Structure formats: structure tokens, C-alpha cells
NUSETI-368602 format. One record per residue: residue in one letter; x, y, z of N, C-alpha, C, O in turn. Coordinates in Angstrom, 3 decimals. Layout:
% residues N
<site rest="A" n_east="X" n_north="Y" n_up="Z" ca_east="X" ca_north="Y" ca_up="Z" c_east="X" c_north="Y" c_up="Z" o_east="X" o_north="Y" o_up="Z"/>
...
This chain:
% residues 93
<site rest="X" n_east="-15.051" n_north="-43.210" n_up="-16.298" ca_east="-15.037" ca_north="-41.813" ca_up="-16.671" c_east="-14.883" c_north="-40.919" c_up="-15.442" o_east="-14.199" o_north="-39.897" o_up="-15.487"/>
<site rest="X" n_east="-15.532" n_north="-41.320" n_up="-14.340" ca_east="-15.435" ca_north="-40.528" ca_up="-13.114" c_east="-13.996" c_north="-40.492" c_up="-12.609" o_east="-13.537" o_north="-39.473" o_up="-12.093"/>
<site rest="X" n_east="-13.281" n_north="-41.620" n_up="-12.762" ca_east="-11.887" ca_north="-41.668" ca_up="-12.322" c_east="-11.016" c_north="-40.723" c_up="-13.148" o_east="-10.118" o_north="-40.079" o_up="-12.606"/>
<site rest="X" n_east="-11.270" n_north="-40.638" n_up="-14.433" ca_east="-10.500" ca_north="-39.739" ca_up="-15.308" c_east="-10.747" c_north="-38.287" c_up="-14.924" o_east="-9.806" o_north="-37.496" o_up="-14.861"/>
<site rest="X" n_east="-11.984" n_north="-37.931" n_up="-14.671" ca_east="-12.311" ca_north="-36.558" ca_up="-14.277" c_east="-11.683" c_north="-36.236" c_up="-12.925" o_east="-11.119" o_north="-35.157" o_up="-12.745"/>
<site rest="X" n_east="-11.776" n_north="-37.158" n_up="-11.981" ca_east="-11.182" ca_north="-36.944" ca_up="-10.666" c_east="-9.667" c_north="-36.817" c_up="-10.759" o_east="-9.082" o_north="-35.937" o_up="-10.128"/>
<site rest="X" n_east="-9.031" n_north="-37.674" n_up="-11.527" ca_east="-7.583" ca_north="-37.622" ca_up="-11.690" c_east="-7.148" c_north="-36.324" c_up="-12.362" o_east="-6.163" o_north="-35.716" o_up="-11.945"/>
<site rest="X" n_east="-7.861" n_north="-35.896" n_up="-13.387" ca_east="-7.545" ca_north="-34.638" ca_up="-14.076" c_east="-7.695" c_north="-33.450" c_up="-13.132" o_east="-6.851" o_north="-32.555" o_up="-13.122"/>
<site rest="X" n_east="-8.753" n_north="-33.437" n_up="-12.348" ca_east="-8.978" ca_north="-32.362" ca_up="-11.381" c_east="-7.860" c_north="-32.319" c_up="-10.352" o_east="-7.369" o_north="-31.240" o_up="-10.018"/>
<site rest="X" n_east="-7.457" n_north="-33.461" n_up="-9.851" ca_east="-6.363" ca_north="-33.521" ca_up="-8.870" c_east="-5.048" c_north="-33.028" c_up="-9.469" o_east="-4.303" o_north="-32.297" o_up="-8.816"/>
<site rest="X" n_east="-4.765" n_north="-33.418" n_up="-10.695" ca_east="-3.529" ca_north="-32.990" ca_up="-11.350" c_east="-3.525" c_north="-31.470" c_up="-11.562" o_east="-2.496" o_north="-30.823" o_up="-11.364"/>
<site rest="X" n_east="-4.651" n_north="-30.905" n_up="-11.956" ca_east="-4.736" ca_north="-29.450" ca_up="-12.132" c_east="-4.551" c_north="-28.727" c_up="-10.813" o_east="-3.890" o_north="-27.690" o_up="-10.754"/>
<site rest="X" n_east="-5.134" n_north="-29.272" n_up="-9.753" ca_east="-5.002" ca_north="-28.651" ca_up="-8.440" c_east="-3.551" c_north="-28.660" c_up="-7.976" o_east="-3.052" o_north="-27.638" o_up="-7.504"/>
<site rest="X" n_east="-2.875" n_north="-29.777" n_up="-8.098" ca_east="-1.478" ca_north="-29.896" ca_up="-7.670" c_east="-0.566" c_north="-29.016" c_up="-8.519" o_east="0.334" o_north="-28.366" o_up="-7.987"/>
<site rest="X" n_east="-0.786" n_north="-28.988" n_up="-9.818" ca_east="0.076" ca_north="-28.171" ca_up="-10.685" c_east="-0.121" c_north="-26.690" c_up="-10.426" o_east="0.839" o_north="-25.925" o_up="-10.518"/>
<site rest="X" n_east="-1.341" n_north="-26.256" n_up="-10.104" ca_east="-1.558" ca_north="-24.843" ca_up="-9.819" c_east="-0.903" c_north="-24.450" c_up="-8.503" o_east="-0.422" o_north="-23.325" o_up="-8.367"/>
<site rest="X" n_east="-0.875" n_north="-25.356" n_up="-7.531" ca_east="-0.195" ca_north="-25.060" ca_up="-6.268" c_east="1.303" c_north="-24.946" c_up="-6.493" o_east="1.940" o_north="-24.065" o_up="-5.915"/>
<site rest="X" n_east="1.874" n_north="-25.798" n_up="-7.303" ca_east="3.315" ca_north="-25.747" ca_up="-7.563" c_east="3.677" c_north="-24.485" c_up="-8.324" o_east="4.732" o_north="-23.899" o_up="-8.079"/>
<site rest="X" n_east="2.835" n_north="-24.061" n_up="-9.229" ca_east="3.088" ca_north="-22.844" ca_up="-9.998" c_east="3.044" c_north="-21.614" c_up="-9.105" o_east="3.799" o_north="-20.666" o_up="-9.325"/>
<site rest="X" n_east="2.179" n_north="-21.611" n_up="-8.108" ca_east="2.013" ca_north="-20.448" ca_up="-7.250" c_east="3.132" c_north="-20.316" c_up="-6.214" o_east="3.298" o_north="-19.243" o_up="-5.634"/>
<site rest="X" n_east="3.890" n_north="-21.361" n_up="-5.973" ca_east="4.959" ca_north="-21.312" ca_up="-4.979" c_east="6.080" c_north="-20.396" c_up="-5.448" o_east="6.493" o_north="-20.437" o_up="-6.607"/>
<site rest="X" n_east="6.559" n_north="-19.573" n_up="-4.534" ca_east="7.630" ca_north="-18.633" ca_up="-4.859" c_east="8.828" c_north="-18.934" c_up="-3.974" o_east="8.707" o_north="-19.001" o_up="-2.751"/>
<site rest="X" n_east="9.967" n_north="-19.112" n_up="-4.589" ca_east="11.196" ca_north="-19.361" ca_up="-3.855" c_east="12.229" c_north="-18.344" c_up="-4.294" o_east="12.478" o_north="-18.164" o_up="-5.486"/>
<site rest="X" n_east="12.828" n_north="-17.681" n_up="-3.319" ca_east="13.888" ca_north="-16.728" ca_up="-3.625" c_east="15.147" c_north="-17.236" c_up="-2.958" o_east="15.197" o_north="-17.381" o_up="-1.736"/>
<site rest="X" n_east="16.154" n_north="-17.502" n_up="-3.752" ca_east="17.433" ca_north="-17.958" ca_up="-3.236" c_east="18.481" c_north="-16.945" c_up="-3.691" o_east="18.730" o_north="-16.788" o_up="-4.886"/>
<site rest="X" n_east="19.082" n_north="-16.271" n_up="-2.737" ca_east="20.045" ca_north="-15.219" ca_up="-3.032" c_east="21.476" c_north="-15.697" c_up="-2.863" o_east="21.755" o_north="-16.673" o_up="-2.167"/>
<site rest="X" n_east="22.354" n_north="-14.992" n_up="-3.509" ca_east="23.778" ca_north="-15.208" ca_up="-3.285" c_east="24.137" c_north="-14.681" c_up="-1.906" o_east="23.357" o_north="-13.946" o_up="-1.302"/>
<site rest="X" n_east="25.308" n_north="-15.049" n_up="-1.404" ca_east="25.764" ca_north="-14.578" ca_up="-0.110" c_east="25.868" c_north="-13.056" c_up="-0.117" o_east="26.489" o_north="-12.476" o_up="-1.008"/>
<site rest="X" n_east="25.266" n_north="-12.419" n_up="0.868" ca_east="25.329" ca_north="-10.967" ca_up="0.998" c_east="24.242" c_north="-10.219" c_up="0.257" o_east="24.176" o_north="-8.993" o_up="0.346"/>
<site rest="X" n_east="23.387" n_north="-10.920" n_up="-0.470" ca_east="22.305" ca_north="-10.270" ca_up="-1.214" c_east="21.015" c_north="-10.424" c_up="-0.421" o_east="20.674" o_north="-11.518" o_up="0.029"/>
<site rest="X" n_east="20.304" n_north="-9.315" n_up="-0.256" ca_east="19.036" ca_north="-9.330" ca_up="0.452" c_east="17.894" c_north="-8.965" c_up="-0.469" o_east="18.078" o_north="-8.212" o_up="-1.425"/>
<site rest="X" n_east="16.719" n_north="-9.492" n_up="-0.191" ca_east="15.529" ca_north="-9.206" ca_up="-0.975" c_east="14.401" c_north="-8.824" c_up="-0.039" o_east="14.153" o_north="-9.495" o_up="0.962"/>
<site rest="X" n_east="13.725" n_north="-7.742" n_up="-0.373" ca_east="12.530" ca_north="-7.336" ca_up="0.348" c_east="11.367" c_north="-7.332" c_up="-0.612" o_east="11.500" o_north="-6.869" o_up="-1.745"/>
<site rest="X" n_east="10.221" n_north="-7.843" n_up="-0.180" ca_east="9.078" ca_north="-7.853" ca_up="-1.084" c_east="7.791" c_north="-7.686" c_up="-0.300" o_east="7.707" o_north="-7.997" o_up="0.888"/>
<site rest="X" n_east="6.802" n_north="-7.189" n_up="-1.006" ca_east="5.450" ca_north="-7.115" ca_up="-0.482" c_east="4.543" c_north="-7.633" c_up="-1.589" o_east="4.675" o_north="-7.234" o_up="-2.746"/>
<site rest="X" n_east="3.625" n_north="-8.520" n_up="-1.232" ca_east="2.748" ca_north="-9.124" ca_up="-2.224" c_east="1.308" c_north="-9.102" c_up="-1.740" o_east="1.035" o_north="-9.010" o_up="-0.543"/>
<site rest="X" n_east="0.408" n_north="-9.188" n_up="-2.685" ca_east="-1.008" ca_north="-9.369" ca_up="-2.393" c_east="-1.643" c_north="-10.030" c_up="-3.604" o_east="-0.960" o_north="-10.338" o_up="-4.581"/>
<site rest="X" n_east="-2.936" n_north="-10.243" n_up="-3.538" ca_east="-3.636" ca_north="-10.819" ca_up="-4.685" c_east="-3.657" c_north="-9.851" c_up="-5.859" o_east="-3.904" o_north="-10.262" o_up="-6.993"/>
<site rest="X" n_east="-3.403" n_north="-8.581" n_up="-5.605" ca_east="-3.448" ca_north="-7.557" ca_up="-6.649" c_east="-2.113" c_north="-7.318" c_up="-7.335" o_east="-2.086" o_north="-6.819" o_up="-8.459"/>
<site rest="X" n_east="-0.994" n_north="-7.664" n_up="-6.683" ca_east="0.303" ca_north="-7.425" ca_up="-7.308" c_east="1.453" c_north="-7.627" c_up="-6.345" o_east="1.293" o_north="-8.244" o_up="-5.292"/>
<site rest="X" n_east="2.630" n_north="-7.097" n_up="-6.714" ca_east="3.829" ca_north="-7.262" ca_up="-5.901" c_east="4.785" c_north="-6.096" c_up="-6.140" o_east="4.675" o_north="-5.366" o_up="-7.125"/>
<site rest="X" n_east="5.708" n_north="-5.947" n_up="-5.226" ca_east="6.807" ca_north="-5.000" ca_up="-5.353" c_east="8.024" c_north="-5.660" c_up="-4.726" o_east="7.904" o_north="-6.359" o_up="-3.719"/>
<site rest="X" n_east="9.196" n_north="-5.441" n_up="-5.316" ca_east="10.388" ca_north="-6.180" ca_up="-4.921" c_east="11.599" c_north="-5.250" c_up="-4.906" o_east="11.770" o_north="-4.431" o_up="-5.809"/>
<site rest="X" n_east="12.433" n_north="-5.377" n_up="-3.882" ca_east="13.677" ca_north="-4.620" ca_up="-3.767" c_east="14.799" c_north="-5.600" c_up="-3.468" o_east="14.616" o_north="-6.533" o_up="-2.686"/>
<site rest="X" n_east="15.958" n_north="-5.398" n_up="-4.081" ca_east="17.115" ca_north="-6.241" ca_up="-3.807" c_east="18.350" c_north="-5.366" c_up="-3.645" o_east="18.471" o_north="-4.312" o_up="-4.270"/>
<site rest="X" n_east="19.264" n_north="-5.822" n_up="-2.794" ca_east="20.468" ca_north="-5.054" ca_up="-2.496" c_east="21.561" c_north="-5.997" c_up="-2.018" o_east="21.292" o_north="-6.945" o_up="-1.279"/>
<site rest="X" n_east="22.796" n_north="-5.738" n_up="-2.440" ca_east="23.947" ca_north="-6.467" ca_up="-1.912" c_east="24.464" c_north="-5.700" c_up="-0.710" o_east="24.564" o_north="-4.474" o_up="-0.755"/>
<site rest="X" n_east="24.789" n_north="-6.396" n_up="0.352" ca_east="25.222" ca_north="-5.757" ca_up="1.584" c_east="26.432" c_north="-4.850" c_up="1.366" o_east="26.532" o_north="-3.798" o_up="1.997"/>
<site rest="X" n_east="27.351" n_north="-5.240" n_up="0.482" ca_east="28.534" ca_north="-4.425" ca_up="0.209" c_east="28.372" c_north="-3.559" c_up="-1.037" o_east="29.338" o_north="-2.961" o_up="-1.510"/>
<site rest="X" n_east="27.160" n_north="-3.490" n_up="-1.564" ca_east="26.916" ca_north="-2.705" ca_up="-2.768" c_east="26.548" c_north="-1.266" c_up="-2.455" o_east="26.216" o_north="-0.929" o_up="-1.318"/>
<site rest="X" n_east="26.611" n_north="-0.432" n_up="-3.467" ca_east="26.304" ca_north="0.990" ca_up="-3.286" c_east="24.931" c_north="1.364" c_up="-3.839" o_east="24.557" o_north="2.536" o_up="-3.820"/>
<site rest="X" n_east="24.172" n_north="0.373" n_up="-4.335" ca_east="22.866" ca_north="0.660" ca_up="-4.918" c_east="21.847" c_north="-0.408" c_up="-4.516" o_east="22.194" o_north="-1.564" o_up="-4.272"/>
<site rest="X" n_east="20.585" n_north="0.009" n_up="-4.456" ca_east="19.462" ca_north="-0.908" ca_up="-4.265" c_east="18.608" c_north="-0.833" c_up="-5.519" o_east="18.463" o_north="0.238" o_up="-6.109"/>
<site rest="X" n_east="18.041" n_north="-1.959" n_up="-5.932" ca_east="17.247" ca_north="-2.036" ca_up="-7.155" c_east="15.849" c_north="-2.531" c_up="-6.817" o_east="15.669" o_north="-3.343" o_up="-5.909"/>
<site rest="X" n_east="14.861" n_north="-2.035" n_up="-7.557" ca_east="13.496" ca_north="-2.456" ca_up="-7.302" c_east="12.629" c_north="-2.393" c_up="-8.541" o_east="12.976" o_north="-1.761" o_up="-9.539"/>
<site rest="X" n_east="11.496" n_north="-3.063" n_up="-8.453" ca_east="10.497" ca_north="-3.036" ca_up="-9.516" c_east="9.173" c_north="-3.500" c_up="-8.924" o_east="9.121" o_north="-3.992" o_up="-7.796"/>
<site rest="X" n_east="8.098" n_north="-3.337" n_up="-9.703" ca_east="6.780" ca_north="-3.758" ca_up="-9.256" c_east="5.978" c_north="-4.295" c_up="-10.431" o_east="6.381" o_north="-4.174" o_up="-11.588"/>
<site rest="X" n_east="4.852" n_north="-4.882" n_up="-10.116" ca_east="4.045" ca_north="-5.556" ca_up="-11.140" c_east="3.502" c_north="-4.599" c_up="-12.199" o_east="3.274" o_north="-5.014" o_up="-13.335"/>
<site rest="X" n_east="3.293" n_north="-3.339" n_up="-11.858" ca_east="2.641" ca_north="-2.415" ca_up="-12.778" c_east="3.626" c_north="-1.583" c_up="-13.599" o_east="3.239" o_north="-0.576" o_up="-14.193"/>
<site rest="X" n_east="4.883" n_north="-1.991" n_up="-13.637" ca_east="5.887" ca_north="-1.229" ca_up="-14.368" c_east="6.832" c_north="-2.172" c_up="-15.106" o_east="7.161" o_north="-3.249" o_up="-14.607"/>
<site rest="X" n_east="7.262" n_north="-1.765" n_up="-16.283" ca_east="8.274" ca_north="-2.526" ca_up="-17.004" c_east="9.657" c_north="-1.976" c_up="-16.708" o_east="10.645" o_north="-2.459" o_up="-17.261"/>
<site rest="X" n_east="9.741" n_north="-0.982" n_up="-15.853" ca_east="11.006" ca_north="-0.330" ca_up="-15.523" c_east="11.640" c_north="-0.934" c_up="-14.281" o_east="10.965" o_north="-1.498" o_up="-13.421"/>
<site rest="X" n_east="12.954" n_north="-0.797" n_up="-14.215" ca_east="13.707" ca_north="-1.079" ca_up="-12.992" c_east="14.040" c_north="0.270" c_up="-12.381" o_east="14.259" o_north="1.247" o_up="-13.097"/>
<site rest="X" n_east="14.076" n_north="0.322" n_up="-11.063" ca_east="14.404" ca_north="1.545" ca_up="-10.353" c_east="15.659" c_north="1.314" c_up="-9.531" o_east="15.914" o_north="0.200" o_up="-9.072"/>
<site rest="X" n_east="16.442" n_north="2.370" n_up="-9.345" ca_east="17.691" ca_north="2.269" ca_up="-8.600" c_east="17.792" c_north="3.438" c_up="-7.628" o_east="17.345" o_north="4.547" o_up="-7.920"/>
<site rest="X" n_east="18.382" n_north="3.173" n_up="-6.482" ca_east="18.602" ca_north="4.207" ca_up="-5.473" c_east="19.978" c_north="3.988" c_up="-4.865" o_east="20.363" o_north="2.852" o_up="-4.586"/>
<site rest="X" n_east="20.720" n_north="5.068" n_up="-4.659" ca_east="22.036" ca_north="4.971" ca_up="-4.025" c_east="21.874" c_north="4.649" c_up="-2.548" o_east="21.012" o_north="5.207" o_up="-1.869"/>
<site rest="X" n_east="22.705" n_north="3.749" n_up="-2.062" ca_east="22.728" ca_north="3.398" ca_up="-0.650" c_east="23.631" c_north="4.395" c_up="0.045" o_east="24.783" o_north="4.576" o_up="-0.349"/>
<site rest="X" n_east="23.121" n_north="5.038" n_up="1.069" ca_east="23.887" ca_north="6.103" ca_up="1.721" c_east="25.110" c_north="5.588" c_up="2.459" o_east="26.166" o_north="6.217" o_up="2.404"/>
<site rest="X" n_east="24.995" n_north="4.461" n_up="3.148" ca_east="26.121" ca_north="3.891" ca_up="3.881" c_east="26.301" c_north="2.441" c_up="3.452" o_east="25.460" o_north="1.593" o_up="3.749"/>
<site rest="X" n_east="27.393" n_north="2.158" n_up="2.756" ca_east="27.665" ca_north="0.791" ca_up="2.306" c_east="27.854" c_north="-0.106" c_up="3.526" o_east="28.533" o_north="0.266" o_up="4.484"/>
<site rest="X" n_east="27.251" n_north="-1.280" n_up="3.480" ca_east="27.354" ca_north="-2.226" ca_up="4.583" c_east="26.135" c_north="-2.227" c_up="5.485" o_east="26.068" o_north="-3.013" o_up="6.430"/>
<site rest="X" n_east="25.168" n_north="-1.357" n_up="5.209" ca_east="23.928" ca_north="-1.351" ca_up="5.982" c_east="22.759" c_north="-1.629" c_up="5.046" o_east="22.840" o_north="-1.365" o_up="3.847"/>
<site rest="X" n_east="21.687" n_north="-2.155" n_up="5.589" ca_east="20.503" ca_north="-2.454" ca_up="4.788" c_east="19.779" c_north="-1.148" c_up="4.490" o_east="19.429" o_north="-0.394" o_up="5.399"/>
<site rest="X" n_east="19.560" n_north="-0.894" n_up="3.204" ca_east="18.903" ca_north="0.344" ca_up="2.776" c_east="17.402" c_north="0.283" c_up="3.015" o_east="16.823" o_north="1.201" o_up="3.595"/>
<site rest="X" n_east="16.783" n_north="-0.782" n_up="2.575" ca_east="15.343" ca_north="-0.943" ca_up="2.742" c_east="15.028" c_north="-2.358" c_up="3.176" o_east="15.529" o_north="-3.317" o_up="2.589"/>
<site rest="X" n_east="14.210" n_north="-2.495" n_up="4.192" ca_east="13.799" ca_north="-3.823" ca_up="4.620" c_east="12.807" c_north="-4.418" c_up="3.637" o_east="12.887" o_north="-5.604" o_up="3.316"/>
<site rest="X" n_east="11.865" n_north="-3.604" n_up="3.152" ca_east="10.912" ca_north="-4.059" ca_up="2.141" c_east="10.254" c_north="-2.845" c_up="1.510" o_east="10.293" o_north="-1.757" o_up="2.085"/>
<site rest="X" n_east="9.659" n_north="-3.004" n_up="0.355" ca_east="8.944" ca_north="-1.891" ca_up="-0.260" c_east="7.732" c_north="-1.497" c_up="0.591" o_east="7.277" o_north="-2.273" o_up="1.431"/>
<site rest="X" n_east="7.224" n_north="-0.301" n_up="0.369" ca_east="6.099" ca_north="0.191" ca_up="1.160" c_east="4.749" c_north="-0.042" c_up="0.505" o_east="3.723" o_north="0.032" o_up="1.181"/>
<site rest="X" n_east="4.721" n_north="-0.323" n_up="-0.794" ca_east="3.466" ca_north="-0.537" ca_up="-1.510" c_east="3.673" c_north="-1.569" c_up="-2.615" o_east="4.808" o_north="-1.862" o_up="-2.988"/>
<site rest="X" n_east="2.573" n_north="-2.121" n_up="-3.141" ca_east="2.694" ca_north="-3.142" ca_up="-4.181" c_east="2.841" c_north="-2.557" c_up="-5.576" o_east="2.975" o_north="-3.304" o_up="-6.545"/>
<site rest="X" n_east="2.819" n_north="-1.249" n_up="-5.696" ca_east="2.937" ca_north="-0.637" ca_up="-7.022" c_east="4.136" c_north="0.303" c_up="-7.059" o_east="4.944" o_north="0.302" o_up="-6.129"/>
<site rest="X" n_east="4.267" n_north="1.095" n_up="-8.102" ca_east="5.424" ca_north="1.980" ca_up="-8.261" c_east="5.460" c_north="3.118" c_up="-7.249" o_east="6.406" o_north="3.906" o_up="-7.255"/>
<site rest="X" n_east="4.468" n_north="3.226" n_up="-6.389" ca_east="4.494" ca_north="4.240" ca_up="-5.327" c_east="5.704" c_north="4.044" c_up="-4.406" o_east="6.162" o_north="4.996" o_up="-3.774"/>
<site rest="X" n_east="6.214" n_north="2.831" n_up="-4.331" ca_east="7.407" ca_north="2.557" ca_up="-3.525" c_east="8.656" c_north="3.228" c_up="-4.097" o_east="9.640" o_north="3.431" o_up="-3.386"/>
<site rest="X" n_east="8.609" n_north="3.567" n_up="-5.375" ca_east="9.818" ca_north="4.038" ca_up="-6.077" c_east="9.679" c_north="5.460" c_up="-6.601" o_east="10.348" o_north="5.817" o_up="-7.571"/>
<site rest="X" n_east="8.842" n_north="6.271" n_up="-5.998" ca_east="8.605" ca_north="7.638" ca_up="-6.485" c_east="9.898" c_north="8.461" c_up="-6.470" o_east="10.165" o_north="9.211" o_up="-7.409"/>
<site rest="X" n_east="10.687" n_north="8.325" n_up="-5.425" ca_east="11.921" ca_north="9.112" ca_up="-5.302" c_east="13.151" c_north="8.410" c_up="-5.889" o_east="14.259" o_north="8.936" o_up="-5.793"/>
<site rest="X" n_east="12.975" n_north="7.251" n_up="-6.486" ca_east="14.089" ca_north="6.500" ca_up="-7.062" c_east="14.328" c_north="6.925" c_up="-8.497" o_east="13.465" o_north="7.547" o_up="-9.116"/>
<site rest="X" n_east="15.506" n_north="6.590" n_up="-9.034" ca_east="15.819" ca_north="6.858" ca_up="-10.436" c_east="15.401" c_north="5.680" c_up="-11.293" o_east="15.633" o_north="4.526" o_up="-10.931"/>
<site rest="X" n_east="14.787" n_north="5.968" n_up="-12.427" ca_east="14.361" ca_north="4.917" ca_up="-13.338" c_east="15.508" c_north="4.552" c_up="-14.280" o_east="16.163" o_north="5.432" o_up="-14.840"/>
<site rest="X" n_east="15.746" n_north="3.255" n_up="-14.451" ca_east="16.802" ca_north="2.802" ca_up="-15.365" c_east="16.282" c_north="2.759" c_up="-16.783" o_east="17.021" o_north="2.402" o_up="-17.701"/>
């Protein structure tokens, strides 16, 4: 019985670690900026040759968009906060 409990505990531990892992794989020319904490996250993505940057956060069901002033340059390296405060001046989709 002890072996079953130990094995179950180990399996739960390993599966929770795999679930928590985050991998972001972008297409060529697409950049992603994010800020995370135990309380939430905020995420921005932009194509280098695109004219818009898109973002969202954990506390909103909305996507936000902002025009990129100069195409070919990075608009935002990462969001400034984990909530919608990062997108106050952005347009809501």
C-alpha cells in the first residue's frame, strides 16, 4: 500500500510540473513579450513587419490592439503590469 501511495504522489508531482511549463514558439518575425507572477499574467505579441501589436491579460476576456508607429521596429519589449493596466491606452477589440 505504501508503494501505491508513493507512486501516486510521484505521478501527481511530475504531472503538475509538466502542466506548469510554458513554451512559446513563434513564427519567424513574431515577437512575444510577457510578464507573469503567481497572481496572473499579461502578454503582448507583434510581427516585426506588422502594423499592429496585440495584447491581453489574465483579468480580461478582451484582446487589445495598438498601432505600431514605425513598421520594422519593436513596439513593446514586454507589458508593464500583469493586469489590464498595461493596455489602458490601447483599443479594445
